[in-house]
C-alpha positions as a Markdown table, in Angstrom:
| # | Residue | x | y | z |
|---|---|---|---|---|
| 1 | Met | 23.8 | -112.0 | -175.2 |
| 2 | Thr | 20.1 | -112.3 | -175.9 |
| 3 | Trp | 17.1 | -110.2 | -174.8 |
| 4 | Glu | 15.4 | -111.5 | -171.7 |
| 5 | Gly | 12.1 | -113.1 | -172.5 |
| 6 | Ala | 13.0 | -113.4 | -176.3 |
| 7 | Pro | 11.7 | -116.5 | -178.2 |
| 8 | Pro | 14.0 | -119.3 | -179.1 |
| 9 | Ala | 16.0 | -119.4 | -182.4 |
| 10 | Gly | 13.5 | -121.6 | -184.1 |
| 11 | Gly | 10.7 | -119.0 | -183.8 |
| 12 | Gly | 8.6 | -121.0 | -181.3 |
| 13 | Gly | 5.4 | -120.8 | -183.4 |
| 14 | Asp | 5.2 | -116.9 | -183.3 |
| 15 | Gly | 3.6 | -115.3 | -186.2 |
| 16 | Cys | 5.3 | -112.9 | -188.7 |
| 17 | Leu | 3.4 | -109.9 | -187.0 |
| 18 | Thr | 4.9 | -110.8 | -183.6 |
| 19 | Val | 8.5 | -111.1 | -185.0 |
| 20 | Ala | 8.1 | -107.9 | -187.0 |
| 21 | Ile | 6.9 | -105.7 | -184.1 |
| 22 | Arg | 9.0 | -107.2 | -181.3 |
| 23 | Met | 12.2 | -105.1 | -181.6 |
| 24 | Pro | 10.6 | -101.7 | -182.4 |
| 25 | Ile | 8.1 | -102.1 | -179.5 |
| 26 | Arg | 11.0 | -102.9 | -177.1 |
| 27 | Ile | 13.1 | -100.0 | -178.2 |
| 28 | Leu | 10.1 | -97.6 | -178.0 |
| 29 | Ala | 9.2 | -99.1 | -174.5 |
| 30 | Val | 12.8 | -98.4 | -173.3 |
| 31 | Val | 12.7 | -94.8 | -174.6 |
| 32 | Val | 9.3 | -94.2 | -173.0 |
| 33 | Val | 9.8 | -96.0 | -169.7 |
| 34 | Leu | 13.3 | -94.7 | -168.9 |
| 35 | Pro | 12.2 | -91.2 | -167.8 |
| 36 | Val | 9.3 | -92.7 | -165.8 |
| 37 | Arg | 11.7 | -95.1 | -164.0 |
| 38 | Leu | 14.1 | -92.4 | -163.3 |
| 39 | Val | 11.4 | -90.2 | -161.9 |
| 40 | Trp | 9.9 | -93.1 | -159.9 |
| 41 | Asp | 13.3 | -94.0 | -158.3 |
| 42 | Ala | 14.0 | -90.4 | -157.5 |
| 43 | Leu | 10.6 | -90.1 | -155.9 |
| 44 | Cys | 11.2 | -93.3 | -153.9 |
| 45 | Ala | 14.6 | -92.0 | -152.7 |
| 46 | Ala | 13.1 | -88.6 | -151.8 |
| 47 | Gly | 10.3 | -90.3 | -150.0 |
| 48 | Arg | 12.7 | -92.4 | -147.9 |
| 49 | Gly | 14.8 | -89.3 | -147.1 |
| 50 | Leu | 11.7 | -87.3 | -146.2 |
| 51 | Arg | 10.4 | -90.1 | -144.0 |
| 52 | Thr | 13.8 | -90.3 | -142.2 |
| 53 | Ala | 13.9 | -86.5 | -141.8 |
| 54 | Leu | 10.3 | -86.3 | -140.5 |
| 55 | Asp | 10.9 | -89.2 | -138.1 |
| 56 | Trp | 14.1 | -87.5 | -136.7 |
| 57 | Leu | 12.2 | -84.2 | -136.5 |
| 58 | Trp | 9.4 | -85.8 | -134.7 |
| 59 | Arg | 11.5 | -87.8 | -132.2 |
| 60 | Arg | 14.2 | -85.1 | -131.6 |
| 61 | Leu | 12.3 | -81.7 | -131.9 |
| 62 | Leu | 8.6 | -82.2 | -131.6 |
| 63 | Leu | 8.0 | -85.1 | -129.3 |
| 64 | Pro | 10.0 | -83.9 | -126.2 |
| 65 | Pro | 8.2 | -80.4 | -126.1 |
| 66 | Leu | 4.8 | -82.1 | -126.8 |
| 67 | Arg | 5.5 | -84.7 | -124.0 |
| 68 | Ala | 6.5 | -81.9 | -121.6 |
| 69 | Leu | 3.4 | -79.9 | -122.6 |
| 70 | Gly | 1.2 | -82.9 | -122.1 |
| 71 | Leu | 2.6 | -83.6 | -118.6 |
| 72 | Ala | 2.1 | -79.9 | -117.7 |
| 73 | Leu | -1.4 | -79.9 | -119.0 |
| 74 | Ala | -2.1 | -83.2 | -117.2 |
| 75 | Trp | -0.8 | -81.6 | -113.9 |
| 76 | Leu | -2.8 | -78.5 | -114.5 |
| 77 | Val | -6.0 | -80.4 | -115.2 |
| 78 | Lys | -5.4 | -82.6 | -112.1 |
| 79 | Val | -4.7 | -79.5 | -109.9 |
| 80 | Leu | -7.4 | -77.2 | -111.3 |
| 81 | Leu | -10.1 | -79.7 | -112.1 |
| 82 | Val | -9.7 | -83.2 | -110.7 |
| 83 | Val | -8.7 | -82.3 | -107.2 |
| 84 | Pro | -11.4 | -79.6 | -106.7 |
| 85 | Ala | -14.0 | -81.8 | -108.3 |
| 86 | Val | -13.1 | -84.7 | -106.0 |
| 87 | Ala | -13.1 | -82.5 | -103.0 |
| 88 | Leu | -16.4 | -80.9 | -104.0 |
| 89 | Trp | -17.9 | -84.4 | -104.5 |
| 90 | Arg | -16.5 | -85.9 | -101.3 |
| 91 | Tyr | -17.1 | -83.0 | -98.9 |
| 92 | Val | -20.1 | -81.1 | -100.4 |
| 93 | Leu | -22.2 | -83.1 | -102.9 |
| 94 | Ala | -22.0 | -86.5 | -101.3 |
| 95 | Pro | -23.1 | -85.3 | -97.8 |
| 96 | Val | -25.8 | -83.1 | -99.2 |
| 97 | Gly | -27.0 | -85.9 | -101.4 |
| 98 | Arg | -27.1 | -88.3 | -98.5 |
| 99 | Ala | -29.1 | -85.8 | -96.4 |
| 100 | Ile | -31.5 | -85.1 | -99.3 |
| 101 | Gly | -31.9 | -88.9 | -99.7 |
| 102 | Leu | -32.7 | -89.4 | -96.1 |
| 103 | Ala | -35.2 | -86.4 | -96.2 |
| 104 | Gly | -36.8 | -87.7 | -99.3 |
| 105 | Arg | -37.1 | -91.2 | -97.9 |
| 106 | Ala | -38.8 | -89.8 | -94.8 |
| 107 | Val | -41.2 | -87.6 | -96.9 |
| 108 | Gly | -42.0 | -90.6 | -99.1 |
| 109 | Leu | -42.8 | -92.8 | -96.1 |
| 110 | Ala | -45.1 | -90.1 | -94.7 |
| 111 | Leu | -46.8 | -89.6 | -98.0 |
| 112 | Ala | -47.3 | -93.3 | -98.5 |
| 113 | Trp | -48.9 | -93.6 | -95.0 |
| 114 | Leu | -51.2 | -90.7 | -95.7 |
| 115 | Val | -52.2 | -92.1 | -99.1 |
| 116 | Lys | -52.9 | -95.5 | -97.5 |
| 117 | Val | -55.0 | -94.0 | -94.7 |
| 118 | Leu | -56.8 | -91.4 | -96.7 |
| 119 | Leu | -57.3 | -93.1 | -100.1 |
| 120 | Val | -56.6 | -96.9 | -100.2 |
| 121 | Val | -58.4 | -98.0 | -97.0 |
| 122 | Pro | -61.6 | -96.0 | -97.8 |
| 123 | Ala | -61.5 | -97.1 | -101.4 |
| 124 | Val | -61.2 | -100.8 | -100.4 |
| 125 | Ala | -64.0 | -100.5 | -97.9 |
| 126 | Leu | -66.2 | -98.7 | -100.5 |
| 127 | Trp | -65.5 | -101.5 | -103.1 |
| 128 | Arg | -65.9 | -104.4 | -100.7 |
| 129 | Tyr | -69.1 | -103.2 | -98.9 |
| 130 | Val | -70.9 | -101.0 | -101.4 |
| 131 | Leu | -69.9 | -101.4 | -105.0 |
| 132 | Ala | -69.4 | -105.2 | -105.1 |
| 133 | Pro | -72.8 | -106.1 | -103.6 |
| 134 | Ala | -74.6 | -103.6 | -105.9 |
| 135 | Gly | -72.7 | -104.9 | -108.9 |
| 136 | Arg | -73.7 | -108.5 | -108.2 |
| 137 | Gly | -77.4 | -107.5 | -107.8 |
| 138 | Ile | -77.3 | -105.6 | -111.1 |
| 139 | Ala | -75.6 | -108.5 | -112.8 |
| 140 | Arg | -78.3 | -110.9 | -111.7 |
| 141 | Gly | -81.0 | -108.6 | -113.0 |
| 142 | Leu | -79.3 | -108.2 | -116.3 |
| 143 | Asp | -78.9 | -112.0 | -116.6 |
| 144 | Gly | -82.7 | -112.4 | -116.2 |
| 145 | Leu | -83.4 | -109.6 | -118.8 |
| 146 | Gly | -80.9 | -111.2 | -121.2 |
| 147 | Ala | -82.5 | -114.6 | -121.0 |
| 148 | Gly | -86.0 | -113.1 | -121.7 |
| 149 | Ala | -84.7 | -111.1 | -124.6 |
| 150 | Ala | -83.0 | -114.1 | -126.0 |
| 151 | Trp | -86.2 | -116.2 | -125.9 |
| 152 | Leu | -88.2 | -113.4 | -127.5 |
| 153 | Ala | -85.6 | -113.1 | -130.3 |
| 154 | Arg | -85.5 | -116.8 | -130.9 |
| 155 | Val | -89.3 | -117.1 | -131.1 |
| 156 | Leu | -90.0 | -113.9 | -133.0 |
| 157 | Val | -87.0 | -113.6 | -135.3 |
| 158 | Ala | -84.8 | -116.7 | -135.6 |
| 159 | Leu | -87.5 | -119.3 | -136.2 |
| 160 | Pro | -89.4 | -117.2 | -139.0 |
| 161 | Ala | -86.1 | -116.3 | -140.6 |
| 162 | Gly | -84.9 | -120.0 | -140.7 |
| 163 | Trp | -88.2 | -121.1 | -142.3 |
| 164 | Leu | -88.0 | -118.2 | -144.9 |
| 165 | Trp | -84.3 | -119.2 | -145.7 |
| 166 | Arg | -85.1 | -123.0 | -146.2 |
| 167 | Ala | -88.5 | -122.7 | -147.9 |
| 168 | Val | -88.0 | -119.6 | -150.1 |
| 169 | Leu | -84.5 | -118.2 | -150.5 |
| 170 | Val | -82.6 | -121.4 | -151.1 |
| 171 | Pro | -84.8 | -122.8 | -153.9 |
| 172 | Val | -84.9 | -119.4 | -155.7 |
| 173 | Ala | -81.1 | -118.9 | -155.4 |
| 174 | Thr | -80.5 | -122.4 | -156.7 |
| 175 | Gly | -82.7 | -121.8 | -159.8 |
| 176 | Ile | -81.0 | -118.5 | -160.5 |
| 177 | Ala | -77.5 | -120.1 | -160.3 |
| 178 | Ile | -78.4 | -122.9 | -162.7 |
| 179 | Ala | -79.8 | -120.4 | -165.2 |
| 180 | Val | -76.8 | -118.1 | -165.0 |
| 181 | Ser | -74.3 | -121.0 | -165.3 |
| 182 | Phe | -76.1 | -122.3 | -168.4 |
| 183 | Leu | -76.1 | -118.9 | -170.1 |
| 184 | Val | -72.4 | -118.2 | -169.2 |
| 185 | Arg | -71.3 | -121.6 | -170.5 |
| 186 | Trp | -73.0 | -121.4 | -173.9 |
| 187 | Leu | -72.9 | -117.7 | -174.5 |
| 188 | Leu | -69.3 | -116.9 | -173.3 |
| 189 | Val | -67.1 | -119.9 | -172.6 |
| 190 | Ala | -67.9 | -122.1 | -175.6 |
| 191 | Pro | -67.4 | -119.2 | -178.2 |
| 192 | Leu | -64.1 | -118.2 | -176.5 |
| 193 | Val | -62.8 | -121.7 | -176.5 |
| 194 | Ala | -63.6 | -122.2 | -180.1 |
| 195 | Leu | -62.0 | -118.9 | -181.0 |
| 196 | Trp | -58.8 | -119.8 | -179.1 |
| 197 | Arg | -58.6 | -123.3 | -180.5 |
| 198 | Tyr | -59.3 | -122.6 | -184.2 |
| 199 | Ala | -58.1 | -119.0 | -184.7 |
| 200 | Val | -55.6 | -117.7 | -182.1 |
| 201 | Val | -53.4 | -120.8 | -181.6 |
| 202 | Pro | -52.7 | -121.4 | -185.4 |
| 203 | Val | -51.9 | -117.7 | -186.0 |
| 204 | Ala | -49.6 | -117.6 | -182.9 |
| 205 | Arg | -47.8 | -120.7 | -184.1 |
| 206 | Ala | -47.2 | -119.2 | -187.5 |
| 207 | Val | -46.0 | -116.0 | -186.1 |
| 208 | Ala | -43.7 | -117.8 | -183.7 |
| 209 | Trp | -42.2 | -119.9 | -186.5 |
| 210 | Leu | -41.6 | -116.8 | -188.6 |
| 211 | Leu | -39.9 | -114.9 | -185.7 |
| 212 | Gly | -37.7 | -118.0 | -184.9 |
| 213 | Ala | -36.6 | -118.2 | -188.6 |
| 214 | Leu | -35.9 | -114.4 | -188.6 |
| 215 | Trp | -33.9 | -114.8 | -185.3 |
| 216 | Arg | -31.8 | -117.7 | -186.6 |
| 217 | Gly | -31.0 | -115.8 | -189.8 |
| 218 | Leu | -30.0 | -112.7 | -187.8 |
| 219 | Val | -27.8 | -114.7 | -185.5 |
| 220 | Arg | -26.1 | -116.4 | -188.4 |
| 221 | Leu | -25.6 | -113.1 | -190.1 |
| 222 | Val | -24.1 | -111.5 | -187.0 |
| 223 | Arg | -21.8 | -114.5 | -186.4 |
| 224 | Val | -20.5 | -114.4 | -190.0 |
| 225 | Leu | -20.2 | -110.6 | -190.3 |
| 226 | Leu | -19.1 | -109.6 | -186.7 |
| 227 | Val | -18.2 | -112.5 | -184.4 |
| 228 | Val | -15.8 | -114.5 | -186.7 |
| 229 | Pro | -13.8 | -111.4 | -187.8 |
| 230 | Ala | -13.7 | -110.1 | -184.3 |
| 231 | Val | -12.4 | -113.4 | -183.0 |
| 232 | Phe | -9.8 | -113.6 | -185.7 |
| 233 | Val | -8.6 | -110.0 | -185.0 |
| 234 | Trp | -8.5 | -110.7 | -181.3 |
| 235 | Arg | -6.7 | -114.0 | -181.7 |
| 236 | Arg | -4.3 | -113.1 | -184.4 |
| 237 | Val | -3.6 | -109.3 | -183.8 |
| 238 | Val | -4.7 | -108.0 | -180.4 |
| 239 | Val | -3.5 | -110.9 | -178.2 |
| 240 | Pro | 0.1 | -111.1 | -179.8 |
| 241 | Val | 0.5 | -107.3 | -179.9 |
| 242 | Ala | -0.7 | -107.0 | -176.2 |
| 243 | Arg | 1.6 | -109.8 | -175.2 |
| 244 | Glu | 4.5 | -108.2 | -176.9 |
| 245 | Val | 3.7 | -104.8 | -175.4 |
| 246 | Ala | 3.5 | -106.3 | -171.9 |
| 247 | Ala | 6.8 | -108.2 | -172.3 |
| 248 | Ala | 8.4 | -105.1 | -173.8 |
| 249 | Ile | 7.2 | -102.9 | -170.9 |
| 250 | Gly | 8.5 | -105.5 | -168.3 |
| 251 | His | 11.9 | -105.8 | -170.1 |
| 252 | Ala | 12.1 | -102.0 | -170.4 |
| 253 | Trp | 11.3 | -101.6 | -166.7 |
| 254 | Arg | 14.1 | -104.0 | -165.7 |
| 255 | Val | 16.6 | -102.4 | -168.1 |
| 256 | Thr | 15.8 | -98.9 | -166.9 |
| 257 | Gly | 16.1 | -100.2 | -163.3 |
| 258 | Tyr | 19.8 | -100.9 | -164.0 |
| 259 | Val | 20.2 | -97.5 | -165.7 |
| 260 | Ser | 18.5 | -95.8 | -162.8 |
| 261 | Arg | 20.7 | -97.6 | -160.2 |
| 262 | Ala | 23.8 | -96.6 | -162.2 |
| 263 | Val | 22.6 | -92.9 | -162.2 |
| 264 | Gly | 21.9 | -93.1 | -158.5 |
| 265 | Arg | 25.3 | -94.5 | -157.7 |
| 266 | Gly | 26.9 | -91.7 | -159.8 |
| 267 | Ile | 24.9 | -89.0 | -158.0 |
| 268 | Ala | 25.8 | -90.6 | -154.6 |
| 269 | Trp | 29.5 | -90.6 | -155.6 |
| 270 | Leu | 29.3 | -86.9 | -156.6 |
| 271 | Phe | 27.5 | -86.0 | -153.4 |
| 272 | Arg | 30.2 | -87.9 | -151.4 |
| 273 | Val | 33.1 | -86.2 | -153.2 |
| 274 | Leu | 31.6 | -82.7 | -153.4 |
| 275 | Val | 29.7 | -82.5 | -150.1 |
| 276 | Ala | 30.3 | -85.3 | -147.6 |
| 277 | Val | 34.1 | -85.4 | -147.8 |
| 278 | Pro | 34.6 | -81.5 | -147.5 |
| 279 | Ala | 31.9 | -81.4 | -144.7 |
| 280 | Ala | 33.7 | -84.2 | -142.7 |
| 281 | Trp | 37.1 | -82.5 | -143.2 |
| 282 | Leu | 35.6 | -79.1 | -142.1 |
| 283 | Trp | 34.0 | -80.8 | -139.1 |
| 284 | Ser | 37.3 | -82.5 | -138.1 |
| 285 | Trp | 39.2 | -79.2 | -138.3 |
| 286 | Thr | 36.6 | -76.7 | -136.9 |
| 287 | Gly | 33.6 | -78.3 | -135.3 |
| 288 | Ala | 35.2 | -81.1 | -133.3 |
| 289 | Pro | 37.9 | -78.8 | -131.7 |
| 290 | Leu | 35.2 | -76.2 | -130.9 |
| 291 | Val | 33.0 | -78.9 | -129.2 |
| 292 | Arg | 36.0 | -80.3 | -127.2 |
| 293 | Gly | 37.0 | -76.8 | -126.2 |
| 294 | Ala | 33.4 | -76.0 | -125.1 |
| 295 | Arg | 33.3 | -79.3 | -123.1 |
| 296 | Ala | 36.6 | -78.5 | -121.4 |
| 297 | Ala | 35.5 | -75.0 | -120.6 |
| 298 | Trp | 32.3 | -76.3 | -119.1 |
| 299 | Arg | 34.2 | -78.8 | -117.0 |
| 300 | Phe | 36.5 | -76.0 | -115.8 |
| 301 | Val | 33.6 | -73.7 | -114.9 |
| 302 | Lys | 31.8 | -76.5 | -113.1 |
| 303 | Arg | 34.9 | -77.4 | -111.1 |
| 304 | Glu | 36.2 | -73.9 | -110.4 |
| 305 | Ile | 33.0 | -71.9 | -110.1 |
| 306 | Val | 29.8 | -74.0 | -109.8 |
| 307 | Gln | 31.1 | -76.4 | -107.1 |
| 308 | Pro | 32.6 | -73.7 | -104.9 |
| 309 | Val | 29.4 | -71.6 | -105.1 |
| 310 | Arg | 27.3 | -74.7 | -104.3 |
| 311 | Gln | 29.5 | -75.5 | -101.3 |
| 312 | Ala | 29.4 | -71.9 | -100.1 |
| 313 | Val | 25.6 | -71.8 | -100.4 |
| 314 | Ala | 25.3 | -75.1 | -98.5 |
| 315 | Glu | 27.7 | -73.8 | -95.8 |
| 316 | Ala | 25.6 | -70.5 | -95.5 |
| 317 | Arg | 22.4 | -72.5 | -95.3 |
| 318 | Arg | 23.9 | -74.7 | -92.6 |
| 319 | Thr | 25.1 | -71.6 | -90.7 |
| 320 | Val | 21.7 | -70.0 | -90.9 |
| 321 | Arg | 19.9 | -73.1 | -89.7 |
| 322 | Thr | 22.4 | -73.5 | -86.8 |
| 323 | Ala | 21.8 | -69.8 | -85.8 |
| 324 | Leu | 18.0 | -70.2 | -86.0 |
| 325 | Phe | 17.4 | -73.7 | -84.6 |
| 326 | Gly | 20.6 | -74.6 | -82.9 |
| 327 | Ala | 23.2 | -77.2 | -83.6 |
| 328 | Pro | 21.8 | -80.7 | -84.6 |
| 329 | Ala | 22.0 | -83.5 | -82.1 |
| 330 | Arg | 25.3 | -85.4 | -82.1 |
| 331 | Asp | 25.5 | -89.1 | -82.6 |
| 332 | Thr | 26.3 | -90.7 | -79.2 |
| 333 | Arg | 26.5 | -94.2 | -80.4 |
| 334 | Gly | 30.4 | -94.2 | -80.5 |
| 335 | Pro | 32.7 | -95.1 | -83.3 |
| 336 | Ala | 31.9 | -98.0 | -85.6 |
| 337 | Ala | 33.2 | -101.4 | -84.9 |
| 338 | Pro | 36.2 | -102.6 | -86.9 |
| 339 | Pro | 35.7 | -105.1 | -89.6 |
| 340 | Ala | 36.0 | -108.8 | -88.9 |
| 341 | Trp | 39.4 | -109.2 | -90.7 |
| 342 | Gln | 41.0 | -106.5 | -88.6 |
| 343 | Ala | 42.1 | -107.1 | -85.1 |
| 344 | Pro | 40.7 | -105.0 | -82.3 |
| 345 | Gly | 42.8 | -101.9 | -81.7 |
| 346 | Ala | 44.9 | -102.4 | -84.8 |
| 347 | Ala | 44.8 | -99.8 | -87.5 |
| 348 | Gly | 44.6 | -101.0 | -91.0 |
| 349 | Pro | 47.5 | -100.5 | -93.5 |
| 350 | Pro | 47.5 | -97.1 | -95.1 |
| 351 | Leu | 46.0 | -97.2 | -98.6 |
| 352 | Pro | 48.3 | -96.0 | -101.4 |
| 353 | Ala | 47.3 | -92.8 | -103.0 |
| 354 | Lys | 45.8 | -93.2 | -106.5 |
| 355 | Thr | 47.9 | -91.6 | -109.2 |
| 356 | Leu | 46.7 | -91.0 | -112.7 |
| 357 | Pro | 48.9 | -92.0 | -115.6 |
| 358 | Asp | 50.3 | -89.5 | -118.0 |
| 359 | Val | 47.8 | -89.1 | -120.8 |
| 360 | Pro | 49.1 | -87.6 | -124.0 |
| 361 | Pro | 47.2 | -84.7 | -125.4 |
| 362 | Gln | 44.3 | -85.7 | -127.6 |
| 363 | Thr | 44.5 | -84.9 | -131.3 |
| 364 | Ser | 41.8 | -84.9 | -133.9 |
| 365 | Pro | 42.4 | -88.0 | -136.0 |
| 366 | Glu | 41.5 | -88.0 | -139.7 |
| 367 | Pro | 38.1 | -89.6 | -140.3 |
| 368 | Arg | 38.3 | -93.1 | -141.6 |
| 369 | Gly | 37.4 | -93.6 | -145.2 |
| 370 | Val | 37.7 | -89.8 | -145.9 |
| 371 | Pro | 40.7 | -88.8 | -148.2 |
| 372 | His | 42.7 | -85.8 | -147.0 |
| 373 | Pro | 42.4 | -82.8 | -149.4 |
| 374 | Pro | 45.5 | -82.2 | -151.4 |
| 375 | Gly | 47.5 | -79.0 | -150.5 |
| 376 | Val | 46.2 | -78.9 | -146.8 |
| 377 | Pro | 48.7 | -79.5 | -144.0 |
| 378 | His | 48.0 | -82.4 | -141.7 |
| 379 | Pro | 47.0 | -81.6 | -138.1 |
| 380 | Pro | 49.7 | -81.9 | -135.4 |
| 381 | Gly | 50.2 | -85.3 | -133.9 |
| 382 | Asp | 48.8 | -87.1 | -137.0 |
| 383 | Gly | 50.8 | -90.1 | -138.2 |
| 384 | Ser | 49.9 | -89.4 | -141.8 |
| 385 | Ala | 52.0 | -86.1 | -141.7 |
| 386 | Arg | 55.1 | -88.2 | -141.1 |
């Protein structure tokens, strides 16, 4: 028998560190994981039992009262809110709303006619026969004044300003621009270009080369002192140890699963022997006879008391109704016609009375799969007593 997931006999290329730590890690993992697995399986079983109990409690105890309460609340809401609201809307609000709508429509039509007669028609006449002609005359006068003002502005302002711009301002501005560009080129641009070309660029190249050399040296130093040892430790120590720890935890989880299932079967056997079997025996000897006796008593009460009382009440009600309203009308249609297979006037053969076979008294059999406790007599009529 070999450990599941163990390497082959030849070693399989595992290092000495892997071979040395494999067995201690697996033993430690089993010791650590076993309580966790037992607790986990116990919690799973408790969760399943709690879910079953809550489901039964909801379906058997809580849901029927809640459904009845919901139906009662729905009926109350319908009777107390929906029906009065519908009646109020149908017989009060809707007629009042239609009357208000008709009245508002009539008032609106009257107001529209008054506005049209008192405002719209006079305003249209005022605009058409007073304001529009006056506006057209004012517009023609303003057009003439605008043309005269434009001619005066052209003669007195635009022509002198154009001559001043072409003859004076443009030549002066051109000379000033040439002088300023000459001064800027030789007093600012040329010195700055020379400074950049013969001073800044060489110094920057030297600094960049020095910084590059320092960076390459720092990178090589970090690689030699940090990266190579870290990669070696990761590849030769961390990865094998982590792989073995993961394999050990998986193996321990599977092994503890077997142990947990064995413990669960033992607890289930103890519960069956100490609780289920005595409870079944107690039920078969006490609860079941009591239930059968209660059922027989209820049948007797229903047959001997409830049905006669019901018949007496129906007879009394029929008597009272006959005394108050008279006897009901009799059926004058005559007897029913005989069936097709029977000849007219011939009575059918008498039907034999039904007889019930003799039924032996019922006994409480021993539950299947439940051993009888030693030292307790068997119930009467049980074949096991013989």
